[in-house]
C-alpha positions as CSV (number, residue, x, y, z in Angstrom):
1,M,23.1,-0.3,-21.8
2,G,26.4,-1.5,-20.4
3,V,28.2,0.5,-17.8
4,Y,31.2,1.0,-20.1
5,R,28.9,2.8,-22.6
6,L,27.6,5.4,-20.3
7,K,28.5,9.1,-20.9
8,P,31.1,10.8,-18.6
9,G,29.5,12.3,-15.6
10,F,26.7,9.7,-15.4
11,W,27.5,8.6,-11.9
12,G,27.5,12.2,-10.6
13,H,24.2,12.8,-12.3
14,L,22.8,9.6,-10.9
15,V,23.9,10.5,-7.3
16,I,22.4,14.0,-7.6
17,A,19.1,12.8,-9.0
18,L,18.7,10.1,-6.5
19,A,19.6,12.5,-3.6
20,W,17.0,15.0,-4.9
21,L,14.3,12.3,-5.1
22,G,15.4,11.0,-1.7
23,F,15.1,14.5,-0.2
24,L,11.6,14.8,-1.7
25,A,10.6,11.4,-0.4
26,V,11.8,12.3,3.1
27,A,10.1,15.7,2.9
28,N,6.8,14.0,2.0
29,R,7.1,11.5,4.9
30,Q,7.9,14.2,7.5
31,A,5.9,17.3,6.4
32,S,2.3,17.9,7.3
33,Q,1.8,19.3,3.8
34,P,3.5,17.0,1.2
35,V,4.9,18.3,-2.1
36,T,1.9,17.8,-4.4
37,S,3.3,19.6,-7.5
38,I,4.7,17.3,-10.2
39,F,7.5,19.7,-11.1
40,P,10.0,18.9,-8.5
41,Y,9.8,15.2,-9.4
42,L,9.9,16.1,-13.1
43,A,13.4,17.6,-13.1
44,P,15.5,14.4,-12.8
45,V,13.0,12.5,-15.0
46,V,13.3,14.9,-17.9
47,F,17.0,15.4,-17.4
48,F,17.7,11.7,-17.7
49,A,15.3,11.3,-20.6
50,W,17.0,14.1,-22.5
51,V,20.6,13.4,-21.7
52,Y,20.7,9.6,-21.6
53,S,17.6,7.9,-23.1
54,A,13.9,7.2,-22.7
55,R,14.7,4.1,-20.7
56,W,16.4,6.1,-18.0
57,G,13.5,8.6,-18.1
58,F,11.0,5.8,-17.5
59,L,13.1,4.3,-14.7
60,F,13.3,7.7,-13.0
61,A,9.6,8.2,-13.6
62,G,9.0,5.0,-11.5
63,I,11.5,6.1,-8.8
64,A,9.9,9.6,-8.7
65,T,6.4,8.1,-8.4
66,L,7.5,6.2,-5.3
67,A,9.1,9.4,-3.9
68,A,5.9,11.3,-4.5
69,L,3.7,9.2,-2.2
70,P,3.2,10.9,1.1
71,G,3.9,8.7,4.2
72,D,0.5,9.0,5.7
73,Y,-1.2,8.3,2.4
74,V,-0.7,4.6,2.8
75,E,-2.5,4.5,6.1
76,T,-5.3,6.8,5.2
77,H,-6.3,5.5,1.8
78,T,-7.4,2.2,0.3
79,R,-5.2,0.1,-1.9
80,A,-7.2,1.1,-4.9
81,E,-6.8,4.8,-4.2
82,L,-3.1,4.3,-3.7
83,F,-2.8,2.4,-7.0
84,Y,-4.7,5.1,-8.9
85,A,-2.7,7.9,-7.4
86,G,0.6,6.1,-8.3
87,L,-0.7,5.3,-11.8
88,S,-1.7,8.9,-12.3
89,T,1.6,10.2,-11.2
90,Y,3.5,7.7,-13.3
91,A,1.4,8.5,-16.4
92,Q,2.1,12.2,-16.0
93,L,5.9,11.6,-15.6
94,T,6.0,9.1,-18.6
95,G,4.1,11.6,-20.7
96,A,6.8,14.1,-20.0
97,V,9.5,11.5,-20.9
98,I,7.8,10.8,-24.2
99,S,7.4,14.5,-25.0
100,C,11.0,15.2,-24.1
101,V,12.3,12.4,-26.3
102,L,10.1,13.5,-29.2
103,A,11.3,17.1,-28.8
104,K,14.9,15.9,-28.9
105,I,14.3,13.9,-32.0
106,V,12.7,16.9,-33.7
107,L,15.6,19.1,-32.8
108,E,18.2,16.6,-33.9
109,R,16.4,16.2,-37.3
110,S,16.1,19.9,-37.8
111,G,19.9,20.3,-37.1
112,Q,19.5,22.6,-34.1
113,S,20.9,20.2,-31.5
């Protein structure tokens, strides 16, 4: 996964995805009602899994999980609750990565991609 083997446009995609997740993280820290839907976090995860690889999808699933934790959640919940919330979010996002990669494999084998 060397830098010289990355597809053109990778750095632009990386900056946009990190900026999007950063925006969501800041919104979660500042808002009285955090973003609880998984879909805004899912967009960069699925994009990187589809365009680059499952590794990138799993990496972004981890980053998105961190971005999804509301700021006050750490102070108002126990470590166990925090762990299970993060694990649940990461499991949902990695499930999407696996589904995305499998769908891409099926499409490539059927000749539609």
